[in-house]
PyMOL CGO cylinders between C-alpha atoms (Angstrom):
from pymol import cmd
from pymol.cgo import CYLINDER

trace = [
    CYLINDER, -0.10, -0.25, -0.15, 3.38, 2.60, 0.14, 0.3, 1, 1, 1, 1, 1, 1,
    CYLINDER, 3.38, 2.60, 0.14, 2.69, 2.79, -3.45, 0.3, 1, 1, 1, 1, 1, 1,
    CYLINDER, 2.69, 2.79, -3.45, -0.67, 3.81, -3.54, 0.3, 1, 1, 1, 1, 1, 1,
    CYLINDER, -0.67, 3.81, -3.54, -1.05, 7.58, -3.15, 0.3, 1, 1, 1, 1, 1, 1,
    CYLINDER, -1.05, 7.58, -3.15, -3.79, 9.20, -0.61, 0.3, 1, 1, 1, 1, 1, 1,
    CYLINDER, -3.79, 9.20, -0.61, -5.11, 11.88, 0.82, 0.3, 1, 1, 1, 1, 1, 1,
    CYLINDER, -5.11, 11.88, 0.82, -4.25, 12.94, 4.45, 0.3, 1, 1, 1, 1, 1, 1,
    CYLINDER, -4.25, 12.94, 4.45, -6.31, 13.51, 7.57, 0.3, 1, 1, 1, 1, 1, 1,
    CYLINDER, -6.31, 13.51, 7.57, -6.29, 13.86, 10.97, 0.3, 1, 1, 1, 1, 1, 1,
    CYLINDER, -6.29, 13.86, 10.97, -8.70, 12.12, 12.59, 0.3, 1, 1, 1, 1, 1, 1,
    CYLINDER, -8.70, 12.12, 12.59, -10.90, 13.76, 16.36, 0.3, 1, 1, 1, 1, 1, 1,
    CYLINDER, -10.90, 13.76, 16.36, -12.99, 13.48, 18.63, 0.3, 1, 1, 1, 1, 1, 1,
    CYLINDER, -12.99, 13.48, 18.63, -13.25, 14.59, 22.45, 0.3, 1, 1, 1, 1, 1, 1,
    CYLINDER, -13.25, 14.59, 22.45, -13.37, 12.48, 25.78, 0.3, 1, 1, 1, 1, 1, 1,
    CYLINDER, -13.37, 12.48, 25.78, -16.06, 12.09, 28.06, 0.3, 1, 1, 1, 1, 1, 1,
    CYLINDER, -16.06, 12.09, 28.06, -13.99, 14.18, 30.06, 0.3, 1, 1, 1, 1, 1, 1,
    CYLINDER, -13.99, 14.18, 30.06, -13.36, 17.39, 27.86, 0.3, 1, 1, 1, 1, 1, 1,
    CYLINDER, -13.36, 17.39, 27.86, -10.28, 16.14, 26.62, 0.3, 1, 1, 1, 1, 1, 1,
    CYLINDER, -10.28, 16.14, 26.62, -9.65, 16.81, 22.72, 0.3, 1, 1, 1, 1, 1, 1,
    CYLINDER, -9.65, 16.81, 22.72, -7.86, 13.48, 20.87, 0.3, 1, 1, 1, 1, 1, 1,
    CYLINDER, -7.86, 13.48, 20.87, -6.40, 13.46, 17.41, 0.3, 1, 1, 1, 1, 1, 1,
    CYLINDER, -6.40, 13.46, 17.41, -4.47, 11.51, 15.13, 0.3, 1, 1, 1, 1, 1, 1,
    CYLINDER, -4.47, 11.51, 15.13, -3.37, 11.19, 11.87, 0.3, 1, 1, 1, 1, 1, 1,
    CYLINDER, -3.37, 11.19, 11.87, -4.85, 9.33, 9.11, 0.3, 1, 1, 1, 1, 1, 1,
    CYLINDER, -4.85, 9.33, 9.11, -5.09, 8.91, 5.24, 0.3, 1, 1, 1, 1, 1, 1,
    CYLINDER, -5.09, 8.91, 5.24, -7.44, 5.28, 5.47, 0.3, 1, 1, 1, 1, 1, 1,
    CYLINDER, -7.44, 5.28, 5.47, -10.38, 7.07, 4.32, 0.3, 1, 1, 1, 1, 1, 1,
    CYLINDER, -10.38, 7.07, 4.32, -12.37, 5.81, 2.18, 0.3, 1, 1, 1, 1, 1, 1,
    CYLINDER, -12.37, 5.81, 2.18, -16.54, 7.84, 0.76, 0.3, 1, 1, 1, 1, 1, 1,
    CYLINDER, -16.54, 7.84, 0.76, -19.31, 4.86, 1.64, 0.3, 1, 1, 1, 1, 1, 1,
    CYLINDER, -19.31, 4.86, 1.64, -22.47, 5.56, 0.70, 0.3, 1, 1, 1, 1, 1, 1,
    CYLINDER, -22.47, 5.56, 0.70, -24.38, 8.86, -0.62, 0.3, 1, 1, 1, 1, 1, 1,
    CYLINDER, -24.38, 8.86, -0.62, -27.61, 7.97, 1.23, 0.3, 1, 1, 1, 1, 1, 1,
    CYLINDER, -27.61, 7.97, 1.23, -27.29, 8.20, 4.37, 0.3, 1, 1, 1, 1, 1, 1,
    CYLINDER, -27.29, 8.20, 4.37, -23.90, 9.90, 3.59, 0.3, 1, 1, 1, 1, 1, 1,
    CYLINDER, -23.90, 9.90, 3.59, -21.66, 7.54, 5.10, 0.3, 1, 1, 1, 1, 1, 1,
    CYLINDER, -21.66, 7.54, 5.10, -17.89, 8.10, 5.66, 0.3, 1, 1, 1, 1, 1, 1,
    CYLINDER, -17.89, 8.10, 5.66, -15.57, 5.21, 6.69, 0.3, 1, 1, 1, 1, 1, 1,
    CYLINDER, -15.57, 5.21, 6.69, -11.64, 5.26, 8.35, 0.3, 1, 1, 1, 1, 1, 1,
    CYLINDER, -11.64, 5.26, 8.35, -9.80, 2.77, 9.96, 0.3, 1, 1, 1, 1, 1, 1,
    CYLINDER, -9.80, 2.77, 9.96, -7.72, 2.55, 13.66, 0.3, 1, 1, 1, 1, 1, 1,
    CYLINDER, -7.72, 2.55, 13.66, -5.12, 0.50, 14.81, 0.3, 1, 1, 1, 1, 1, 1,
    CYLINDER, -5.12, 0.50, 14.81, -6.28, -1.41, 18.34, 0.3, 1, 1, 1, 1, 1, 1,
    CYLINDER, -6.28, -1.41, 18.34, -2.52, -0.38, 19.87, 0.3, 1, 1, 1, 1, 1, 1,
    CYLINDER, -2.52, -0.38, 19.87, -3.08, 3.45, 19.34, 0.3, 1, 1, 1, 1, 1, 1,
    CYLINDER, -3.08, 3.45, 19.34, -3.39, 5.12, 23.08, 0.3, 1, 1, 1, 1, 1, 1,
    CYLINDER, -3.39, 5.12, 23.08, -6.99, 6.85, 22.39, 0.3, 1, 1, 1, 1, 1, 1,
    CYLINDER, -6.99, 6.85, 22.39, -8.48, 3.04, 20.60, 0.3, 1, 1, 1, 1, 1, 1,
    CYLINDER, -8.48, 3.04, 20.60, -10.47, 3.29, 23.82, 0.3, 1, 1, 1, 1, 1, 1,
    CYLINDER, -10.47, 3.29, 23.82, -12.11, 6.95, 23.85, 0.3, 1, 1, 1, 1, 1, 1,
    CYLINDER, -12.11, 6.95, 23.85, -12.21, 6.76, 19.57, 0.3, 1, 1, 1, 1, 1, 1,
    CYLINDER, -12.21, 6.76, 19.57, -14.34, 3.37, 20.43, 0.3, 1, 1, 1, 1, 1, 1,
    CYLINDER, -14.34, 3.37, 20.43, -17.00, 4.69, 23.11, 0.3, 1, 1, 1, 1, 1, 1,
    CYLINDER, -17.00, 4.69, 23.11, -17.33, 8.46, 21.73, 0.3, 1, 1, 1, 1, 1, 1,
    CYLINDER, -17.33, 8.46, 21.73, -19.85, 8.47, 19.43, 0.3, 1, 1, 1, 1, 1, 1,
    CYLINDER, -19.85, 8.47, 19.43, -18.67, 11.69, 17.24, 0.3, 1, 1, 1, 1, 1, 1,
    CYLINDER, -18.67, 11.69, 17.24, -15.78, 12.67, 15.71, 0.3, 1, 1, 1, 1, 1, 1,
    CYLINDER, -15.78, 12.67, 15.71, -14.56, 14.97, 12.76, 0.3, 1, 1, 1, 1, 1, 1,
    CYLINDER, -14.56, 14.97, 12.76, -12.05, 14.08, 10.00, 0.3, 1, 1, 1, 1, 1, 1,
    CYLINDER, -12.05, 14.08, 10.00, -9.95, 17.19, 8.26, 0.3, 1, 1, 1, 1, 1, 1,
    CYLINDER, -9.95, 17.19, 8.26, -8.78, 16.85, 5.11, 0.3, 1, 1, 1, 1, 1, 1,
    CYLINDER, -8.78, 16.85, 5.11, -5.24, 18.67, 4.88, 0.3, 1, 1, 1, 1, 1, 1,
    CYLINDER, -5.24, 18.67, 4.88, -4.53, 20.95, 2.84, 0.3, 1, 1, 1, 1, 1, 1,
    CYLINDER, -4.53, 20.95, 2.84, -1.22, 21.36, 0.84, 0.3, 1, 1, 1, 1, 1, 1,
    CYLINDER, -1.22, 21.36, 0.84, 0.79, 23.78, 3.04, 0.3, 1, 1, 1, 1, 1, 1,
    CYLINDER, 0.79, 23.78, 3.04, 0.14, 21.07, 6.52, 0.3, 1, 1, 1, 1, 1, 1,
    CYLINDER, 0.14, 21.07, 6.52, 2.43, 19.00, 6.31, 0.3, 1, 1, 1, 1, 1, 1,
    CYLINDER, 2.43, 19.00, 6.31, 4.37, 19.77, 9.32, 0.3, 1, 1, 1, 1, 1, 1,
    CYLINDER, 4.37, 19.77, 9.32, 0.12, 19.47, 11.64, 0.3, 1, 1, 1, 1, 1, 1,
    CYLINDER, 0.12, 19.47, 11.64, 0.50, 16.21, 9.73, 0.3, 1, 1, 1, 1, 1, 1,
    CYLINDER, 0.50, 16.21, 9.73, 3.23, 15.32, 11.57, 0.3, 1, 1, 1, 1, 1, 1,
    CYLINDER, 3.23, 15.32, 11.57, 2.03, 16.86, 14.87, 0.3, 1, 1, 1, 1, 1, 1,
    CYLINDER, 2.03, 16.86, 14.87, -0.77, 14.01, 15.02, 0.3, 1, 1, 1, 1, 1, 1,
    CYLINDER, -0.77, 14.01, 15.02, 1.21, 11.24, 13.64, 0.3, 1, 1, 1, 1, 1, 1,
    CYLINDER, 1.21, 11.24, 13.64, 4.06, 12.06, 16.89, 0.3, 1, 1, 1, 1, 1, 1,
    CYLINDER, 4.06, 12.06, 16.89, 3.52, 10.16, 19.95, 0.3, 1, 1, 1, 1, 1, 1,
    CYLINDER, 3.52, 10.16, 19.95, 4.08, 11.02, 23.56, 0.3, 1, 1, 1, 1, 1, 1,
    CYLINDER, 4.08, 11.02, 23.56, 3.07, 15.62, 22.77, 0.3, 1, 1, 1, 1, 1, 1,
    CYLINDER, 3.07, 15.62, 22.77, 0.35, 17.35, 23.50, 0.3, 1, 1, 1, 1, 1, 1,
    CYLINDER, 0.35, 17.35, 23.50, -0.34, 18.00, 20.14, 0.3, 1, 1, 1, 1, 1, 1,
    CYLINDER, -0.34, 18.00, 20.14, -3.74, 20.40, 20.93, 0.3, 1, 1, 1, 1, 1, 1,
    CYLINDER, -3.74, 20.40, 20.93, -1.82, 22.86, 22.30, 0.3, 1, 1, 1, 1, 1, 1,
    CYLINDER, -1.82, 22.86, 22.30, 0.83, 23.67, 19.38, 0.3, 1, 1, 1, 1, 1, 1,
    CYLINDER, 0.83, 23.67, 19.38, -1.72, 24.22, 16.59, 0.3, 1, 1, 1, 1, 1, 1,
    CYLINDER, -1.72, 24.22, 16.59, -4.89, 26.12, 16.49, 0.3, 1, 1, 1, 1, 1, 1,
    CYLINDER, -4.89, 26.12, 16.49, -8.61, 24.77, 17.39, 0.3, 1, 1, 1, 1, 1, 1,
    CYLINDER, -8.61, 24.77, 17.39, -11.68, 25.19, 19.10, 0.3, 1, 1, 1, 1, 1, 1,
    CYLINDER, -11.68, 25.19, 19.10, -15.01, 23.10, 19.50, 0.3, 1, 1, 1, 1, 1, 1,
    CYLINDER, -15.01, 23.10, 19.50, -17.32, 23.42, 17.07, 0.3, 1, 1, 1, 1, 1, 1,
    CYLINDER, -17.32, 23.42, 17.07, -21.18, 23.17, 18.51, 0.3, 1, 1, 1, 1, 1, 1,
    CYLINDER, -21.18, 23.17, 18.51, -21.41, 19.10, 18.81, 0.3, 1, 1, 1, 1, 1, 1,
    CYLINDER, -21.41, 19.10, 18.81, -18.61, 19.58, 20.32, 0.3, 1, 1, 1, 1, 1, 1,
    CYLINDER, -18.61, 19.58, 20.32, -15.22, 18.12, 18.33, 0.3, 1, 1, 1, 1, 1, 1,
    CYLINDER, -15.22, 18.12, 18.33, -11.80, 19.77, 18.31, 0.3, 1, 1, 1, 1, 1, 1,
    CYLINDER, -11.80, 19.77, 18.31, -12.18, 21.37, 14.40, 0.3, 1, 1, 1, 1, 1, 1,
    CYLINDER, -12.18, 21.37, 14.40, -8.76, 22.48, 13.87, 0.3, 1, 1, 1, 1, 1, 1,
    CYLINDER, -8.76, 22.48, 13.87, -7.74, 25.75, 11.49, 0.3, 1, 1, 1, 1, 1, 1,
    CYLINDER, -7.74, 25.75, 11.49, -6.38, 25.99, 8.21, 0.3, 1, 1, 1, 1, 1, 1,
    CYLINDER, -6.38, 25.99, 8.21, -8.13, 22.69, 7.15, 0.3, 1, 1, 1, 1, 1, 1,
    CYLINDER, -8.13, 22.69, 7.15, -8.95, 21.96, 3.30, 0.3, 1, 1, 1, 1, 1, 1,
    CYLINDER, -8.95, 21.96, 3.30, -12.26, 20.17, 4.78, 0.3, 1, 1, 1, 1, 1, 1,
    CYLINDER, -12.26, 20.17, 4.78, -14.21, 19.53, 7.85, 0.3, 1, 1, 1, 1, 1, 1,
    CYLINDER, -14.21, 19.53, 7.85, -16.40, 17.00, 8.03, 0.3, 1, 1, 1, 1, 1, 1,
    CYLINDER, -16.40, 17.00, 8.03, -17.94, 16.11, 11.43, 0.3, 1, 1, 1, 1, 1, 1,
    CYLINDER, -17.94, 16.11, 11.43, -19.82, 12.89, 11.80, 0.3, 1, 1, 1, 1, 1, 1,
    CYLINDER, -19.82, 12.89, 11.80, -21.98, 10.63, 13.88, 0.3, 1, 1, 1, 1, 1, 1,
    CYLINDER, -21.98, 10.63, 13.88, -20.50, 6.78, 14.69, 0.3, 1, 1, 1, 1, 1, 1,
    CYLINDER, -20.50, 6.78, 14.69, -22.49, 4.58, 12.60, 0.3, 1, 1, 1, 1, 1, 1,
    CYLINDER, -22.49, 4.58, 12.60, -21.22, 1.17, 12.95, 0.3, 1, 1, 1, 1, 1, 1,
    CYLINDER, -21.22, 1.17, 12.95, -17.97, 0.27, 13.77, 0.3, 1, 1, 1, 1, 1, 1,
    CYLINDER, -17.97, 0.27, 13.77, -16.58, -3.53, 11.75, 0.3, 1, 1, 1, 1, 1, 1,
    CYLINDER, -16.58, -3.53, 11.75, -13.95, -5.57, 13.58, 0.3, 1, 1, 1, 1, 1, 1,
    CYLINDER, -13.95, -5.57, 13.58, -10.69, -5.97, 11.28, 0.3, 1, 1, 1, 1, 1, 1,
    CYLINDER, -10.69, -5.97, 11.28, -8.35, -7.80, 11.84, 0.3, 1, 1, 1, 1, 1, 1,
    CYLINDER, -8.35, -7.80, 11.84, -5.57, -5.71, 14.35, 0.3, 1, 1, 1, 1, 1, 1,
    CYLINDER, -5.57, -5.71, 14.35, -7.82, -2.27, 13.00, 0.3, 1, 1, 1, 1, 1, 1,
    CYLINDER, -7.82, -2.27, 13.00, -11.28, -1.94, 13.26, 0.3, 1, 1, 1, 1, 1, 1,
    CYLINDER, -11.28, -1.94, 13.26, -12.98, 0.31, 10.84, 0.3, 1, 1, 1, 1, 1, 1,
    CYLINDER, -12.98, 0.31, 10.84, -15.09, 3.59, 11.80, 0.3, 1, 1, 1, 1, 1, 1,
    CYLINDER, -15.09, 3.59, 11.80, -18.24, 4.31, 9.75, 0.3, 1, 1, 1, 1, 1, 1,
    CYLINDER, -18.24, 4.31, 9.75, -19.19, 7.56, 10.22, 0.3, 1, 1, 1, 1, 1, 1,
    CYLINDER, -19.19, 7.56, 10.22, -22.45, 9.18, 8.84, 0.3, 1, 1, 1, 1, 1, 1,
    CYLINDER, -22.45, 9.18, 8.84, -21.68, 13.41, 8.16, 0.3, 1, 1, 1, 1, 1, 1,
    CYLINDER, -21.68, 13.41, 8.16, -23.55, 15.40, 10.33, 0.3, 1, 1, 1, 1, 1, 1,
    CYLINDER, -23.55, 15.40, 10.33, -22.25, 18.87, 8.26, 0.3, 1, 1, 1, 1, 1, 1,
    CYLINDER, -22.25, 18.87, 8.26, -19.22, 19.53, 5.54, 0.3, 1, 1, 1, 1, 1, 1,
    CYLINDER, -19.22, 19.53, 5.54, -17.63, 22.63, 5.81, 0.3, 1, 1, 1, 1, 1, 1,
    CYLINDER, -17.63, 22.63, 5.81, -14.97, 23.44, 2.67, 0.3, 1, 1, 1, 1, 1, 1,
    CYLINDER, -14.97, 23.44, 2.67, -12.45, 25.51, 2.59, 0.3, 1, 1, 1, 1, 1, 1,
    CYLINDER, -12.45, 25.51, 2.59, -11.89, 26.07, -1.21, 0.3, 1, 1, 1, 1, 1, 1,
    CYLINDER, -11.89, 26.07, -1.21, -7.80, 24.75, -0.73, 0.3, 1, 1, 1, 1, 1, 1,
    CYLINDER, -7.80, 24.75, -0.73, -6.18, 22.21, -2.28, 0.3, 1, 1, 1, 1, 1, 1,
    CYLINDER, -6.18, 22.21, -2.28, -5.18, 19.23, -0.68, 0.3, 1, 1, 1, 1, 1, 1,
    CYLINDER, -5.18, 19.23, -0.68, -2.27, 17.26, 1.21, 0.3, 1, 1, 1, 1, 1, 1,
    CYLINDER, -2.27, 17.26, 1.21, -1.38, 14.70, -0.46, 0.3, 1, 1, 1, 1, 1, 1,
    CYLINDER, -1.38, 14.70, -0.46, 0.77, 11.48, 1.12, 0.3, 1, 1, 1, 1, 1, 1,
    CYLINDER, 0.77, 11.48, 1.12, 3.03, 8.99, -1.30, 0.3, 1, 1, 1, 1, 1, 1,
    CYLINDER, 3.03, 8.99, -1.30, 5.85, 6.77, -0.29, 0.3, 1, 1, 1, 1, 1, 1,
    CYLINDER, 5.85, 6.77, -0.29, 6.15, 8.87, 2.72, 0.3, 1, 1, 1, 1, 1, 1,
    CYLINDER, 6.15, 8.87, 2.72, 6.34, 12.64, 0.87, 0.3, 1, 1, 1, 1, 1, 1,
    CYLINDER, 6.34, 12.64, 0.87, 4.18, 14.50, 1.37, 0.3, 1, 1, 1, 1, 1, 1,
    CYLINDER, 4.18, 14.50, 1.37, 2.79, 17.46, -1.22, 0.3, 1, 1, 1, 1, 1, 1,
    CYLINDER, 2.79, 17.46, -1.22, 0.43, 19.35, -3.48, 0.3, 1, 1, 1, 1, 1, 1,
    CYLINDER, 0.43, 19.35, -3.48, -1.47, 17.54, -5.95, 0.3, 1, 1, 1, 1, 1, 1,
    CYLINDER, -1.47, 17.54, -5.95, 1.24, 18.47, -9.05, 0.3, 1, 1, 1, 1, 1, 1,
    CYLINDER, 1.24, 18.47, -9.05, 0.39, 21.26, -11.54, 0.3, 1, 1, 1, 1, 1, 1,
    CYLINDER, 0.39, 21.26, -11.54, 1.12, 18.80, -14.23, 0.3, 1, 1, 1, 1, 1, 1,
    CYLINDER, 1.12, 18.80, -14.23, -2.06, 16.61, -13.17, 0.3, 1, 1, 1, 1, 1, 1,
    CYLINDER, -2.06, 16.61, -13.17, -4.49, 18.63, -14.75, 0.3, 1, 1, 1, 1, 1, 1,
    CYLINDER, -4.49, 18.63, -14.75, -2.71, 19.16, -18.41, 0.3, 1, 1, 1, 1, 1, 1,
    CYLINDER, -2.71, 19.16, -18.41, -4.89, 17.92, -20.57, 0.3, 1, 1, 1, 1, 1, 1,
    CYLINDER, -4.89, 17.92, -20.57, -8.46, 18.05, -18.57, 0.3, 1, 1, 1, 1, 1, 1,
    CYLINDER, -8.46, 18.05, -18.57, -11.16, 18.84, -20.63, 0.3, 1, 1, 1, 1, 1, 1,
    CYLINDER, -11.16, 18.84, -20.63, -11.22, 22.30, -18.86, 0.3, 1, 1, 1, 1, 1, 1,
    CYLINDER, -11.22, 22.30, -18.86, -7.66, 22.82, -18.69, 0.3, 1, 1, 1, 1, 1, 1,
    CYLINDER, -7.66, 22.82, -18.69, -8.10, 22.73, -14.69, 0.3, 1, 1, 1, 1, 1, 1,
]
cmd.load_cgo(trace, "trace")
């Protein structure tokens, strides 16, 4: 799978005691239009696994092309990730990071055990799109969509 290019996201939630949690995730996929469902998977050995299983809500942040640093921040273990970035609580309340390309706030719809991971399917409750280009990940390299990618498309963009 290391040769498969993906977008990069951060998934956030909040504990029962109000502590924000988040981690970098690239295992995001669309599931359904009606109802609007999206999925991601979480490693069962991740320290925040129990909280993500209990919370019932989460936010998926599609990172913007200039957010390599926050991607690495949320992939780093043993630090207070939210102390080192700008964020605020939504009305759900979920921790929402600033500067992202998009944010999807979700309610947990279903979970599926799958080996050493759990697949979490979320029903999308709200979408915010900030009209920014996404951050991509391929072979341990982060970057924007290459401009050459769009050459030859019918509308030229």
